[in-house]
N, C-alpha and C positions, 0 to 999 in steps of 0.2 A: 478416217478415224473410226474406231469401233464405237458402237452405241453406248456401252457402259461409260467410256471415257467422255463421250459427248454429254451424256446425262450428268455425270459428275461435275463437268465444267459448268453446266447450266446451274446446277444446284449450289455449288460453292460460289460461283460468281454472283448469284442472286443474294445469297447470305452476306457476302462481302459488300455488295452494293448497297443493300438495305442498312447494314451496320454503318456504312459510310454516310448514307443519307441521315440516319439518326444522329451520328456524330456531328454532322454539319448543322442540323436543326438545333441540337443542344448547344453547339458553339455559338449560334446566333443568339440564343437565349442568354448565354453567359456574357457575350459581348454587350448585349442590351443592358445587362445589369452592371456594366462597367468592368467586366473581367477580361481575361485573355482572349485575343482573337485567333489564337493558333489553331483551335479546334475546328474552326470553319475551314481553313486551308487543309488541315489533315483529313477532315471528313470528306471534303470535296475530292481530294486525290484518291482516297480510299474507295469512294463511290465509283470514280472513273476506273480504277483497277478492277473492281467487281464487275462492272458492266462490260469491260473489255474481255474479262474471262468468260462471261456469259456468251459474248459474240465470238469467242475463240480468236481474238486478235493478238498478234505478237507484241503489240505495243504494251500489253499488260505487264510484261516482265520489266522493261526499263522504267515504266511508271511505278511499279512496286519498289524498285531499287531507289528511285528518286524519293519516294515517300519515306522509305526507311532512313535515308540520309538526312532529309529535312527534319524528321522526328528526332533523330539522334542529336542533331545540331541544336534544335529547340530545347531538348531535355537538358543537355549539358549547359546550355546558355542560361536556363532558368534556375536550375538547382545545383549546378556543379557536378561533382563526381560522387555525390551521396548515393550509395548503391540502392537503397530501398525507395528513394525518390525517383531515380532514373528508370528502374525496372518497369513499373506500370506505364510509363510514358512511351516505352520503345518495344516492349515484348510482342505486342500484337503486330506491329509494323515489321518486326524482324521475322515473324512467322509467315507473312505474306509472300516474300520472295521464295521461300521454300515451297509453298503450295503452288505458286505460279510457275516457278522453275520446273517442277516435276510435270506440270501439265503443258508447258509451253512448246515442247517438240511437236505436239499435235495441233497447235494453233495455225491459223492462216496468216500469211503476210498481210500487211495493211495496204498494199498497192497492187495494181493490175497492169498487164502489158497492153499494147495497142489494140489487141483483139478483145480486150475485156476480161481475159482470163487472169486468175491469180498468179502472181509470180511464184517462184519456188517456195516450198513449204515453209513452215514456221521456223522458230528458233532452232538451230542445230542442236541435236540431242546432247552433245558434249557441253555446249554452252549452258543449256537449260539445267542439266543435271549438275554441272560444275557450280553454277550460281546457287542452286539449291543446297549443294554440299557445303559451300562456303558459309552461307547463312546458317545452316544447321550447326556448324561448328561454333559460330558465335552464339547461337541460341543455346546450345549445350553448355558453353562456358558460363553464360549468365545463369542458367539453371543450376549448375554446380555451385555457383556463388550463393544461391538461395539456401544451401545446406550448411553454410558457414556463418558464424557470428561476425558482425561488422561493428567494430568498436567505434564509438563516437570520439573518444580520446584515447590515444595510444601512449603507453608508459614510456618514459624517457629515463634511462639508467642514471643519468646525472641528477635526476630529481629524487632519487631514492633516499628516504630519511634514515638516519642512523638509529640502531636499536639499543636501548638502555635496559638490559635484562633485570636490573634491580627493581624496576617498576612492575606493578600489577601482580605481585606475588601473594597477596592476601588470600585467605580461605583455603590454603593448602591444596589438597586434591579434590575438594568438594565444589559443589554448586549450590550454596545455601540460600540464595535469593533469586527472584524471577530474572533479574538481569545479571546473575551470578553474584553480584554484590549490590549494596544499596546505592552505589554511584551509577548503576545502570549501564556499565560499559560493555557487557557481554563478551568479555575477554577472558579466555582460558590460557594461562601462560605455558601450558604443556607443549613439549616439543617432540614427544615420541612419534606422533603422526605429523609429518611435515611434507613440504612440497616435493621432496625427492622420493618419498615412499607412499604417498597417499593413494597412488594407483593400485596398491596392493590391498586396500581396505576390503574386508569381507563382513558379511552379516555374522555377528557373534551369537545373538539370540533374538527372539521375537516373542511378543506376548499380546494376547487379545484381552481387552478390558471387559468385553461383554456388552458394552453400550455402543451400538452402531450410531454413526452420525447421520441419522435420518429424522424426518419430520421436524425440520427446523434446527436440529442439533448440528454443531460444528466443532471439530477438534482444533483448538487453537492454543493448547496448553504447552508450556515449557516446564518440564519436571524439575524438582529439586533433588540434590544428592547430598546427604549429610551422613558422615561416618560410613556405616555399612548398609544404608538403605536409600532407595529412590522413592520419591513421593510425587504423585500426580493426581489430577482430578479429571473426571469425565464431564461431558456437557450437562449431565444430570446431577452434577455436583457430588457424585460419589468420590471419595478419597481412597486411593489405593497405594499400598506400600509394597515395593518389589526389592528382590535381591539384585544388586547392581552387576553381579557377575553372571548369574544364570537367568535372570528375569523371572524367577519363581515368586509367586505372590506370597507376601507375609501376612497381610491383613487388608481388609477393606471396610469402609464405613459408608452407609447410605443414609443421607439426611431426609430421604423421602420428599423430594422436590414436589411442591404443589404447582400444578399447571394453572397459569393465569392468562388473561387476555394479552398481557405484555410478553410473556415468555413462551406462549404457545408455538410461535414460529421463530423464536430467537433464543436458543439455549446454548450458552457458552460458559466455559470456565477456563480462563487463560492461565491460571496458576494458583498455587497455594503459597503460604508464607510460613516462616519458622521462627520460633521463640525459644531460646535456651535460658530459662529462669535462673540457672546456676551461674551464668556469666553476665547476664544483662543487667544494666543499671535500671532499677525499678522505681516506680513512684512510691512515695510514702503512703501509708494507709489513709491519711487525711489530706492527700494532695488535692488541690483544686485548680481550676483554670483561672487565669487572671485577665482582667480587662486592662486597658492601657494605663489606667491610673494605678494599678497594682503591679504592673510588670516590673521585673528587676532590671530589664535592659533599658538604658536611657533612650528615649525616643529620638534624640538628636543624632545618635550613632547606631544605625541598624546593623552595623558589622560586628558589634560587641554582643556577646551572649554569655549567660552564666549556666547554660544547659550542660549537664554532665556528658563526658565522652564515654562511649561504649567501650568497655574493656575488650582487649583482643580475645577472640574465641580460643578455646582450648584446641590443641591439635586434633585434626579430624579422626585420626586412627588411634587415639588414646584408649588403652584397655578399658573395657566396661567395668563400672563399679556400681554397687547397689545405690539406687536413688529413689526418691519419693515419686509416687505416681504424678504424671504431668509436670515433672521437672523440665522436660523438653516437650514442646507443643507444636502441633501443626495448626495453623490458623487459616481458616477459609470462610468463604461466603457462599450464598446461594442465589439462584435466579428468582427466588420468591422473597428476598430481602431479609435473610438471617445471617448473623455472624456466629461462628462456632469454633471451638478449640477441641483438639483431640490429643490424647497421649501419643507422642511420636513412637513409642515403643510398642503399644498395643492397639492403637486405633480406637480406644474407648473415649467417650466424651469426658472432658474435664469438668467434674461436677461442681467445682468451686468457681467456675466461670459463668457469669450471667445466671440464667435460670436452668440449672442442671446442664450447663455446657453451651447454651444458646442465648443469643441476644436478638431481640426483635428490632430490626432497623427501621420499621415503619413508624415507631413511636415518635411523635412530634411532627410528622409529615402531613397529617390531615387526611380527609376522606378521599382525595383524588390519588393518593399514593398506591393503594393496592392495585396491582396489575399494571401500574405505570412505572414504578420505581423498582429497579432490581440491579443486581451486581454481577459483573462478568470478569473483573480483573483482580489480580492478586493484591491484597491490601499491603500497605507499608507497615512494617513492625520494626520499631526502633526506640531505644531509650525508655522502655517500659510502656510504650503507647502503641496501640493499633489505630492507624488512621484509615478511614474509609470514606469513599464517595460513592456515587451510584449513577447508573444509566437511567435516563428518563425518556419516555416515548417522544419521538420527534414529530412535529408537524401535524399532529392530530387535532389539537385544541389548545386554547389558552387555559390558564388555571391549573397547569400541571404543578406537581409538588416541588418543594424547595430543592435546590442543589446543594444544601448544607453539607459541609465537610466536618466529620466528627472524629474525636480522639477518645479511645476507650482504654481503660487500664488493662494491661495485658494479663494480669493475674485474675482480676475479679470481673471484668467486663463492665465495670462502672463507667458511665459517661463522664469524661473529665473536662472536655471542652467542645465547643461547637462554633465553627467559623462560617459565616454566611455573608454573601455579597451585600445584602440589605443593611448589615451593620458594619461591614468592612473592617477597618482597623480600630473601631471604637470599642468593641466588646466581643469577647470570645467565650463568655460564660454560657453554659447550657441554659435553655429556657426552663422555667418552672414546669413541673408536671401539668399536663393538660393544655399547655400553650402550643401553638403551631408555628413553625418557622415559615418565614415569608415565602409565598408561592412564587414560581416562575423565575427563580434566581438561577444564574449560570451554575452548571454542575461540573463535576469532575468524575470521569468514568474510566480513566486509564490507570496507570501505576505511577506513583511518585518516586522521587529519589531523596536521598538524605545525606547531609554532611555532618558527621559527628563532632567535628571541631567547632562548627558554628551552631550546632543544634538546630539546624534549619531543614525543613522538608521543602522540596521544590515540586510544585503541583501543576500539571497541564490542565487548563480550564477549557470548558466548552462555552456555549452561549445560551441565551434564553430562547426557548422554543415558543412558537413555531419559527423555524430557521429562515424561511424565505420572506417573511414579512416583518419589517422592523418598526412599523408604526405603533405597536403596542409595547415597545421596550421601556423598562424602567431605567431611570438615569443610572442607578447603581449597577444594573445589568450591563449597560453600555460601558461602564467604567471597568468592569472585570471580564467581559467576554473575551474568549480566545487569548487569555493571558497566561503568563508564568507567574505563579504566586508563591512567595516564600513565607512559610509559617514556622514559628517556634514549635517544635514537636511536642514539648511538654506543656505548653500553655495555650496553643492555638493562636497566639498573638501574631498578627501580620507584621512582617518586616518590610516588605516591598512587593510590588507587582509590576509587571511589564506587559503591555498589551501588544499582541502580534497582529491585530486587525482592529479596525474601527467600524462600528455599526455593521457587523457581519451579516450579510444577506444570503450566504451560500453554504451554511453548515461547515464552516472551516474550523470546527473544534480543534484545539490542540490536544492530541491524543497520545503522542509518543512519549515514553518515559524520558524525561530530561536526563542528559548524560553529564556527569560531573568530571572535570579534568583540571589539573593544575598545569596551565599552559605557560611554557617558557616566554618570558617577556623581552628576550633579546639582550638583557642586561645582566644575565647571570641569575636572575630570580624567576619566580613564577607568579602568575595571576590565577587565583581560583575562579574558574568559569563554569557556567552551566550552559550546555549546548542544547538549544530547543529546536527540534525539527517540527515542521508544520505541514499541514495539508497543502498549503500554498507553495511548498518547496522552498520557502524562504528559511534559511538557517540562521537563527539569532544566537549569537555568542555573547553572554552577559556576565559581568562580574557578579559572582553569587553572593558577595557581601552586600552589594548595593542595588543590583539590578540594572546598572548602567551598561550600555553596549560596549563591548571590547572590539568587536568588528563593527565598523560604522553602520549606522542605520539612518536613512533619510526618509522624510515624508514626501510622497509624490502626489500630484493632483490626479484625480480619477473622475470618470463621468458621474454626473449627479442627476441626469434627466429621468428620474423614476416616476412611479405612480403617485398620485395625490395621497398624502398621508404618510408616505414612507419617510423615515429618518435616514438620511444618507450623508456619510462623511465626505467632505470634498478632498480629503487626503488619506493615504494609506501608507503604513510603514514598509520600507523595503531594506533588506540587509544587503551588504556588498557580497554576501555569500549565499548562493542559491544554486539549484539544480534544475535544468530542463524547463525553464519557465519563460523562454523568449516568447513574445506575443505571436500568436498564430496569424498567418497571412494566407492569401488565396493559394499561393504556390505550395503551401504546406499540406494542402488537402491531398488525400491519398485514396487509393482503391486498388483492388487486386488487378484490375485492368484499366485501360484508358477510359472505358465507358462508365464504370462506377466512380472513377476519379472525377470525371466530368460532372456526374450527378452531385458529388460531394462539393465540388467547386460552386456549382449553382446554388446548392443548399446553403453554403457558407455565405455567399453574397446576399442571400435573402434573409439572413439572420441579422439581429441587432448585435453589433460588436464594435465597441469603441475601446477595446483593450480590457484587461482584467478589471473586474468590478463594474462592468456594464450592467445597469439595473434591469431587472425583469420588467416585462410589459404584458399587457393583455392582448396586444395587437399582433405580435409576431414572436417567434421564438428568439430567445437570447442565448448566445453561446456562453458557456461557463467554462472558463479555462484559467487556472487549473481546475479540474473537476473536483467535486466534493468528496470523492473517495481518496484523494491525494494526488500528487505529493506523497508525503509520509503519513501513513495512518498509524494505528496503535502499535504495529510491529516495530517501528522506529529504526534505529541504526545501531552500530557497534563501534567502539573506539579501542584501538590498540594503544594503551598508555606507554608502551615501550618505544613507540615511534611517533605518537601523536597523529596517527592516521585514522580518520573518521571514515567508516564504510556505511553507505546509505543505500537502501533499496527504495526506489520511488515508483509510484504509479503515475502513468501519463494517459489519462482518459478524459478527453474533452466531453462535456455534457451540454445539454440544452435545457432551458426551463421557460415556462410561460404561465402567467396567471390565468385562471379560468374561473368563471362563476360556477358555484357548486351545482346549480340546477342544470347548467350546460353539461357539466361533467356527468351528472346522473343520466341525462338524456343520451349521452354518448356511450353509456355503459361502462364508464371508468369506475373501478373498484377502489375505494380509499384504503390506504394502509400507511404505516409509519415509514417503511423503507422502500415501498414500491414506486411505481411511475405516476401515481396520483395521490395527493394528500389533501384532506379537506381544510386544514387550518381553521377549524371552527373558532368563532369569536373574532376573526379578522375579515376584511372585505372580500378576500379571495382564497380559493383553493389554488394549488400549484400542480401543474403537470410537468414532468421532467423525465429525461432518459439519457442514455448514451448516444453520442453522435455517430451513427453508423449508416452505411449504404444499404440499399436493398439486398445486396449479397451478404449482409451481416458483417462485413469487414468495417473496422473503424474508418471514419472519414478524415483522419489526420495521420500525419507521418509516423512511422515507427521510430524508435521502439516504444512499446506501451508499458514496459517495465524494464528498469535498468539497475545495475549495481555500480556505484561510484565511490572512488577512493579520493579523499581530500586530505592534504597535509594541513592540519589546523595551524601550525606555526607560520606557514606562508600563505594560507588560504588558496593554495593552488590545487587544481584538480589533477591528480596523478594519472588516473585512467577512468574510463567509463565504458561499460560493456552492456549489451542487451542480455536479459535473463529470461529464459523460457522459450519454448517452441509451440507451434500450433498443434502438435501431435495429438493431444488429448482434449483440446478445447472444443466444445460444441459450438458450431457456427450456425446461427439462426437465419434471420432475414427470409429470403425466398425459400429456405429449406424447412420452414415450418417451426412449430413450437418445440419439437424435440431436437431439431437441428441435425447436423451431420458431424461426425468426428473424422478429421482428415487422416489420422494415422500416418502422417508424414512428418518427419523431423525437419522443420524449417525454423531455425532459431531467430525469429524476427524480434523477440523480446515481448513477453506477455505481461498483463497486469499481475502485480505481486501482492501477497499478503504475508503477515509474519515479519520476521526480521533476520538479519545475519548474525552469525557467530564468527568471531575472529580468534585466532590462536597464536601462541608464541612460535609455532611451526610455520609461520608465514602463510597461513591459509585463512580463507573466508568460506564458511559453509552456508548453504541456503537451500531451502526446499519449498518455498512458498509461492512458486509460480503456478500457472494453470496446467502444467504437464506433470507427469508422475515421476519426478526425478529428485534425488538429493545430489547436489553439486558441490564441488570444492574448487575454489579459485585461488590462484597464486596471488598473494597479497602484493607482491612486488610488481607484477605485470598485468593483473586482471584476467589472465588466460585461464580458461577452464582446464583443470588438470585431472579431474575425476568426475565421473557421472555414474550414478547407480539408479537403476530402475526401481521404483517403489510400487507396491501392489495397488495403491491409490494415491491421489495427490495429497499435499500437505498444506497447512496454513500457519503453523506455529513457528517457533524459532528453535533451531538445533541447540543442544547443549553438550558439554563435554566434561568428563571427570576421569580420575585415575582410581582404580581399585586393584589391590593385590599386584601393583606394579605395572598394570596394563591400562593404556588410555583408551577410552571409548568415546564415540560420537553417537548421540542418541537423538532420535526424532519420534514424534507421534504423528501418525498419518490417519486421517479419517475421511479424506476426500478433498477435492479442490473447492475453493470458495464459491458460494452462491450459485450452485449449478441449477437450483430450482427443482431438483428431482431427488429421489432416493437411490438413483442408479450410481454405481461406481463409488460407493461409500464403504467405510471400514471402521476398525477400532484397533489399529496396530500401534504397538510400541516396538521400535526397531533399534537395536544397538549394533554398531559397527566397530571393528577393531582390526589391527594388523594380525596376520597369522603368527603363531607362537615362535616361529623361526626368527622373527625380527628382533 
């Protein structure tokens, strides 16, 4: 045998042998913790293969084959035929026979003749190379499978719901609200672009806003389209008007955002709102809010209301006529807590609104509000009222400002009503000037929905901060945290609330815009429901007249062995409708290879985990599943009202958390922040350290997908299909690769964490661009199959929207870069519109 081959055998054999020893020792550790014993056997056989290769013994080849067969049998026996769970269990052991097979013709036999000489040479060349070739084919087959999406639920043609094209036709060719309409369904009824021709979509025009998504800025905006103009905002709260056909700028307004301690690293504007004073039902000049003793709605029947119905809007493309300044208004907010209105035609401030166009939202919030209270989401504008809530810094300290929800007159900016959890349904009148709303109440930082027939706004609520310590919670905070709240839009009077979690310990704010739908009841009628998506991936379907569950909800017991002083509920609500929330178990632990998978299994066994809601401890890490990013975050879902199909993108990222003394955190060099991996929680006994549950390789420690798109027939509550969304192509992988990480540049659609939301259309399509790779995708609504994918200059986080102008349908996205990259690299300021070529 030549010296190079001999040297290669020794080196490769040593590496294989040492890896086998490491696998064996790790397997012993796992078994000691009560986990699987399989790694001990696999590691022992791998070590034997390695040392046999080092000694150049022919036994190495049959041993490697035996090892591969045992590994495959174990993998399929433990996790079935789930592709991404099988692959890391077998891929290393499938590679071994290839290596050994290629080297084996130069190996010695393992026996000697009577004279002591070795019998004939090693494995015949044909056998060795043949085995290597066979395993190489299997290895390549698995590798090819890594470049294909693997659906968790495959569509069945018999389950396809019928389409009623009479539904979802409001708003003409426009997109006049953040969710296209105030019901928040994100459904565009247009059919010009459909599943049969979407592959022909081309970039129609592009525009640069001039505000790059850097230094804590993120583009998460969904633009509006009204008549002949598009409206959007930048992370610095500049409002821009564009021509919808050419992308040419018409005007822009700069509110000159003031940088504060709160928004310095967190600048977003998810959308603006629109008010047409020529068609909107307005408040009377002397209108006032009502407490319950003055409300015109009988308290015994919350389904009855006297609120006026919004008149139908004028056709979008009605010829322009002369109108007073600010007859049509763009309503927006800032990250330094201001509310303002602009003339939709010119971009000038509406001088009759507030103080020359501006309202200071810090009034009544007290001394802790500046730098802590700010706004990121589109306000709700309906029935003459602008309703706003605000984001409050999480996890830094007690004493943060009130989460009060306020209603302002759309014409004047006058404060009409104020609802706060400390007063609940008792009173919604604004406090007298100089008084401060109760601190620390649950806040509302997403976008609400509105039912004009009931006159009710449906509001997704957060919880009292700090998020991870419940010992300081007020009783009224516990009553309203993580709830869906129904308020009369004209008075602020509460009609009902439904709590999606009790004593929230994990930042499970309800942030998605509730979706309103008239759901067939099976008897020829419909039930008006509100669909609430949650970070817990529980989907609560409630009667929007009463708040009573339409899809059953049960209280289940959960672990309560928390820290002294914690308030912990013994039960939590669970809906019969949920996505991807099965409790994690040891066999669900994942890694890119068998080695980091073993690491993750050991780490899992060392954590506290008694199921969802296992309380945090100071003694060891606690697994948090679902993670506090979601489930469903602020991007929410979309509903096709013509079929009753709900499309949801969900994040699946397990996290861990642990209480830590603040002095210990300081000694360890942990830097406190509201969103980072350590928060002080001043005023409570403990700081909290937390992070994503990943391996040293930077790969998640739990099974894929980490982001998915799911279609559910709301009439039957059946999942029609469920597919992974996103590839690793553009995602920075950290771990052992350092702070900057590495970019794989390989398209492997494992399903990545998602942000933003989906758009669904009458053309049987769902569009999405909020994954960690730089693509806009279209999925066939009937099957869930990806039917179009277009490379973007940078990643996106918002929600696509669609409109028709001059007879042509456009799909539009705003892309500023993928979420939370932590750097200013790969950022942008793109507005991109796609359409079919003119020949279509």
